[in-house]
N, C-alpha and C positions, 0 to 999 in steps of 0.2 A: 849572211845571205838571206834574202827575203823572196818568197814566191807565193803566188796565189794559185791554189788548187781547188777547183769546184767551189769558187767564191769564198774560200777560207784562206786566211793569211797564215803562213808558216814563216817564222823569223827566228834565225839562230841567235840574234842579239837579245831577244826577249824571252825565249824559252829556256827551260832548265836542262842543262847537259846531264844526261844519265850515265853515259859511258862511251868509250871509243875503242875502235878496232882498226889495226893496220895489218896488211898482209906482209909487211916487212920488205917489200920490193923497193927498188930505187924509183924516185918520182919520175924519172925519164922512161921507165919501163911501161910498155903498152898495157900491162896487167896490174900496174900499181893501183892500190885501192886503200883509202882510209875512210871509214864510216863512223859517224857519230850519231848516237841515239839521243833525241830530245823529247821532252814533254812540255806541251803548252800549258798555260794556266787553266785552260778548259779541260785538261786531262787527255787531250789528243796527243798521239805520238807521231813522230816523223824521223826519217833518217836523212842526214846530210852526208853526201858523199863527194869525195874528190878522187878522181881516178883517171887512168890512162884510156887510150882509144878503144881498148877491148873490155871496158867495164860499163856498168849501168850508168855511171856518172859522166861518160863521154858525151861530146856534143858533135852534131853532124853539120858540116858545111859543104853543101853540094854533094858530091859522091865520096867525100873524105870524112874520116872520123878523127877527132883530136881529144887530147886530155881536157877534162872539164869538171864542172861541179854541178850537182843537182840536189833537189830536195824531193823526197818521196814520202807521201802520207802513208802511214801503216796503221793497222788495227792493234788493239790491245794484245790480242793473241800473237800477232806477228812480232810485236815489240818484246813480248815475253820469250818467244822462240829465239829472236835475235840475241837477247840478253843472256839466255841460258847457254847459247853457243859461244858468245864472245866476251862475257864478263866473268869475274870471279864469283864464287858463291856469296861472299859478303856483299859485293856490289849488287848482285841480283836481289838478295834479300832486303837490301836497303830501299829498293824500289817496289818490289813485288812480294807478296806473301804466297807461300805454296797453297795449292788448292786444298780445300777442306770440304768434306761432305756436309758438315754441319753449319758452316759460316761462310759468308761472302764479305768481301771488303768493299766499302764505298768511301768516296771522298765527299765531304760537304764543306761549305763555307759558312761561317757564323760571324755575326757582328761581335765586337769585343765584349759588349755588355753580356750577351748570352753566354759566350765562352767563359767569362768570369763566374757567372752564376753556376755553370756546370762544374767548373773547377772547385768552387766552394762546396757544392753539394757532394761531390766526389770525396773531398777531404773529410767532410762531416760524417759521411756514411762509411768511410773506409773502403771505397770502391774506386774503380778506374772511371775515367771520363766515358769510355766506351760502354761500360755497364750502365751508367746513368742515362746515356743517350738511348741504349737498347730498351731500358725499362720505360722511358718516356714514349718511345715509338710504339711499343707494345700496348701501353695504356691508351694511346691516342687511337690506334687502329682497332 
């Protein structure tokens, strides 16, 4: 499914599926709900939901509600809360790191040549790529 929200494209066919939750009810039940958490390449999160007439995924036709599917953009914090509630600890940790008072996690994209140089430096120095990047940033700023 693809949806435009606030001039941004959310597409289940191009985003990474993080995890899924189903309430276990029959598809024909008005309260049936299956939600899937996705992350776009930009790092934005969204929920894709399929649900019965009494769920957030329902659609309205006149004064009637029916089963439907929807996409809902959510914040990082909302994604973490959803994942904490609906995924296993291993699934959660595969996507999110627990909060730390000393460090924050960021995602960056590098060209292959730069990444290769960082890998070589890390191997030569006996450090992780993260340490090499941290030192480079500290030196730069």
